[in-house]
MDAnalysis code that builds the backbone (N, CA, C; Angstrom):
import MDAnalysis as mda
import numpy as np

u = mda.Universe.empty(246, n_residues=82, atom_resindex=np.repeat(np.arange(82), 3), trajectory=True)
u.add_TopologyAttr("name", ["N", "CA", "C"] * 82)
u.add_TopologyAttr("resid", np.arange(1, 83))
u.add_TopologyAttr("resname", ["MET", "ARG", "ASN", "PRO", "GLN", "GLN", "VAL", "ALA", "GLN", "MET", "MET", "LEU", "LEU", "GLN", "ASP", "CYS", "GLY", "TRP", "LEU", "ASP", "ASP", "LEU", "TRP", "LEU", "ARG", "TYR", "TRP", "ALA", "ASN", "GLY", "GLY", "SER", "ALA", "GLY", "ILE", "PHE", "GLU", "PHE", "ASP", "ALA", "PHE", "LEU", "HIS", "GLY", "LEU", "ARG", "GLU", "PRO", "ASP", "VAL", "PHE", "GLU", "VAL", "GLN", "ILE", "LEU", "ALA", "TRP", "ALA", "ILE", "GLU", "ASP", "LEU", "SER", "CYS", "ARG", "LEU", "LEU", "ASN", "SER", "THR", "GLY", "SER", "GLY", "GLN", "LEU", "LEU", "SER", "GLY", "GLU", "LEU", "GLY"])
u.atoms.positions = np.array([
    [99.263, 96.944, 88.323],
    [100.252, 95.577, 89.347],
    [101.036, 96.021, 88.849],
    [102.513, 94.985, 89.245],
    [103.841, 94.800, 88.608],
    [103.729, 93.387, 87.859],
    [104.588, 93.401, 87.291],
    [104.912, 91.529, 86.670],
    [104.039, 90.684, 87.725],
    [103.142, 90.023, 87.864],
    [103.413, 88.936, 88.556],
    [103.807, 87.788, 89.416],
    [104.836, 87.577, 87.977],
    [106.164, 86.781, 88.115],
    [106.541, 87.409, 89.104],
    [107.010, 88.350, 89.384],
    [108.369, 89.126, 89.793],
    [107.361, 89.222, 91.263],
    [106.408, 89.283, 91.383],
    [106.020, 90.000, 92.638],
    [105.615, 88.435, 93.103],
    [105.008, 87.321, 92.840],
    [105.784, 85.837, 93.300],
    [107.176, 85.498, 93.852],
    [107.778, 85.823, 92.805],
    [109.129, 85.482, 93.160],
    [109.811, 86.352, 94.115],
    [109.848, 87.515, 94.568],
    [110.126, 88.237, 96.041],
    [109.189, 87.806, 96.942],
    [107.680, 87.276, 97.008],
    [107.117, 87.035, 97.975],
    [107.821, 85.491, 98.889],
    [108.031, 84.516, 97.691],
    [109.460, 82.996, 97.622],
    [110.598, 83.688, 98.426],
    [110.873, 84.688, 97.762],
    [112.170, 85.129, 98.917],
    [112.208, 85.510, 100.204],
    [110.977, 85.545, 100.686],
    [110.833, 86.113, 101.939],
    [111.081, 85.325, 102.546],
    [109.813, 84.230, 101.860],
    [109.111, 82.702, 102.544],
    [109.345, 81.654, 101.515],
    [109.380, 80.779, 102.080],
    [109.057, 80.024, 100.959],
    [107.755, 79.254, 100.897],
    [107.498, 79.313, 101.936],
    [105.996, 78.930, 102.184],
    [104.645, 79.307, 101.882],
    [105.016, 80.165, 101.025],
    [104.153, 80.479, 100.405],
    [103.870, 80.270, 98.916],
    [104.423, 79.392, 98.615],
    [104.759, 78.352, 97.173],
    [103.513, 77.896, 97.312],
    [103.462, 77.303, 98.464],
    [101.675, 76.057, 98.818],
    [100.884, 77.433, 98.474],
    [100.242, 78.589, 99.322],
    [99.285, 79.300, 99.048],
    [99.407, 80.021, 98.060],
    [99.989, 80.515, 97.326],
    [99.685, 80.731, 95.669],
    [99.551, 79.880, 95.173],
    [100.309, 78.523, 94.939],
    [99.859, 77.863, 94.415],
    [98.208, 77.207, 94.484],
    [97.728, 77.391, 95.871],
    [96.401, 76.736, 95.931],
    [95.076, 77.286, 95.489],
    [95.705, 79.403, 95.711],
    [94.775, 79.941, 95.529],
    [94.935, 80.485, 93.730],
    [96.227, 80.335, 93.229],
    [96.270, 79.668, 91.807],
    [95.325, 78.805, 90.694],
    [94.969, 78.101, 91.544],
    [94.986, 76.202, 91.346],
    [93.190, 76.594, 91.679],
    [92.645, 77.545, 92.931],
    [91.075, 77.394, 92.773],
    [90.613, 78.967, 92.258],
    [91.297, 79.600, 91.255],
    [91.061, 80.953, 90.091],
    [90.958, 80.064, 89.359],
    [91.280, 79.440, 88.396],
    [90.922, 78.152, 87.822],
    [92.025, 78.037, 86.585],
    [93.284, 78.089, 87.560],
    [95.038, 77.319, 87.046],
    [94.593, 76.066, 86.973],
    [95.073, 75.229, 85.821],
    [95.200, 74.157, 85.668],
    [97.644, 73.694, 86.024],
    [97.924, 74.092, 86.133],
    [99.270, 73.667, 86.055],
    [99.504, 73.240, 87.913],
    [99.746, 71.712, 87.777],
    [100.452, 71.151, 88.904],
    [101.409, 71.883, 89.747],
    [101.818, 71.629, 90.938],
    [102.370, 72.820, 91.663],
    [103.691, 72.250, 91.064],
    [104.540, 71.648, 91.154],
    [105.687, 71.798, 90.006],
    [105.760, 72.199, 88.629],
    [104.615, 73.000, 87.663],
    [104.709, 73.324, 86.312],
    [104.839, 74.261, 87.133],
    [103.779, 75.163, 88.290],
    [103.695, 76.373, 88.748],
    [105.020, 76.864, 89.282],
    [105.561, 75.426, 90.299],
    [106.901, 76.334, 90.886],
    [107.980, 76.658, 89.212],
    [107.772, 76.452, 88.557],
    [108.786, 76.567, 86.775],
    [108.115, 77.947, 86.829],
    [106.870, 77.856, 86.179],
    [106.884, 78.726, 85.809],
    [107.342, 80.178, 86.310],
    [106.880, 79.865, 87.909],
    [106.738, 81.371, 88.851],
    [108.998, 81.097, 88.793],
    [109.806, 80.649, 88.771],
    [111.259, 80.590, 87.893],
    [111.494, 80.599, 86.943],
    [110.776, 80.992, 86.117],
    [111.086, 81.026, 84.577],
    [111.862, 80.250, 83.642],
    [111.516, 79.179, 84.526],
    [111.562, 77.421, 83.751],
    [110.767, 77.608, 83.070],
    [109.442, 77.731, 82.909],
    [108.152, 77.489, 82.030],
    [107.545, 78.642, 81.536],
    [107.551, 78.579, 80.389],
    [106.866, 80.041, 79.928],
    [105.112, 80.049, 79.702],
    [104.343, 80.503, 80.795],
    [103.241, 80.756, 80.652],
    [102.535, 81.453, 79.634],
    [101.228, 81.312, 79.718],
    [100.512, 81.533, 78.523],
    [99.430, 82.887, 79.499],
    [99.583, 84.088, 78.394],
    [98.477, 85.207, 79.094],
    [97.901, 84.889, 80.492],
    [96.650, 84.209, 80.169],
    [96.119, 83.450, 81.107],
    [96.323, 82.962, 82.396],
    [97.347, 82.264, 82.340],
    [98.074, 81.735, 83.900],
    [98.683, 82.822, 84.496],
    [99.397, 84.010, 83.712],
    [100.168, 85.363, 84.333],
    [98.578, 85.860, 84.772],
    [97.815, 86.095, 84.193],
    [96.266, 87.079, 85.041],
    [96.000, 85.534, 86.363],
    [95.675, 84.510, 86.277],
    [95.212, 83.572, 86.846],
    [96.534, 83.982, 87.825],
    [97.671, 84.210, 88.278],
    [98.539, 83.944, 89.194],
    [97.815, 85.764, 89.697],
    [98.032, 86.825, 89.305],
    [97.439, 88.370, 89.716],
    [96.353, 88.017, 90.429],
    [95.527, 87.262, 90.081],
    [94.461, 87.088, 91.445],
    [94.709, 86.376, 91.966],
    [95.624, 85.281, 92.273],
    [95.762, 84.338, 93.178],
    [96.723, 85.515, 94.325],
    [97.587, 86.188, 94.419],
    [97.980, 86.899, 94.707],
    [97.385, 88.794, 95.219],
    [96.238, 88.911, 94.702],
    [95.266, 89.829, 94.848],
    [94.691, 89.087, 96.169],
    [94.195, 87.854, 96.211],
    [93.251, 86.998, 97.304],
    [94.675, 86.847, 98.196],
    [95.093, 86.859, 97.679],
    [96.489, 85.992, 99.537],
    [95.806, 87.761, 100.161],
    [96.571, 88.847, 98.719],
    [96.812, 89.877, 99.961],
    [95.651, 90.062, 100.909],
    [93.967, 90.239, 99.967],
    [92.888, 90.674, 100.911],
    [92.350, 89.896, 102.145],
    [93.260, 88.400, 101.225],
    [93.079, 87.449, 102.763],
    [93.856, 88.335, 103.887],
    [95.307, 88.528, 103.930],
    [96.172, 89.334, 104.552],
    [95.461, 90.272, 105.481],
    [95.388, 91.188, 104.380],
    [94.548, 92.206, 105.116],
    [93.579, 92.268, 106.257],
    [92.273, 91.632, 105.859],
    [91.210, 91.134, 106.260],
    [91.481, 90.177, 107.916],
    [92.493, 89.162, 107.476],
    [93.263, 88.457, 108.761],
    [93.607, 88.998, 110.036],
    [94.186, 89.354, 109.517],
    [95.067, 90.407, 110.374],
    [96.098, 91.337, 110.476],
    [95.440, 92.305, 109.068],
    [95.945, 93.665, 109.361],
    [97.042, 93.746, 108.695],
    [97.487, 92.715, 108.693],
    [99.573, 92.993, 108.500],
    [99.825, 92.306, 106.943],
    [98.410, 92.732, 105.785],
    [99.246, 92.131, 104.688],
    [100.615, 93.719, 104.026],
    [101.429, 93.821, 104.840],
    [102.280, 94.702, 104.258],
    [102.880, 94.617, 103.141],
    [103.451, 93.012, 103.262],
    [103.997, 92.204, 102.027],
    [103.372, 92.464, 100.853],
    [102.553, 92.492, 100.839],
    [101.551, 92.300, 99.861],
    [100.924, 93.307, 99.056],
    [100.437, 94.419, 100.176],
    [99.881, 95.319, 100.215],
    [100.409, 96.316, 99.391],
    [101.833, 96.570, 99.350],
    [102.738, 97.275, 99.050],
    [103.363, 97.170, 97.450],
    [103.378, 95.734, 97.166],
    [103.626, 95.010, 95.542],
    [102.453, 95.565, 94.983],
    [101.567, 95.238, 95.223],
    [100.000, 95.639, 94.196],
    [99.453, 96.922, 93.921],
    [100.029, 97.284, 94.724],
    [100.091, 99.142, 94.287],
    [98.673, 99.658, 93.606],
])
């Protein structure tokens, strides 16, 4: 997988609505940052620890699977997760 921070930034550039979805999946997977801290982390304003980066990767994978299963149009994420 590419750097999860970069993948998330690309997602947000395409649609800023991804922020809430990403944060909810991040939080559901054990992330501890609030949405404002999470946004700062995605934009490089706060340095995350290694575990937070892994949780972000899981959140991206979760969203990708949900998109593929529900609509069959998970093109945005499936190409990024390699």
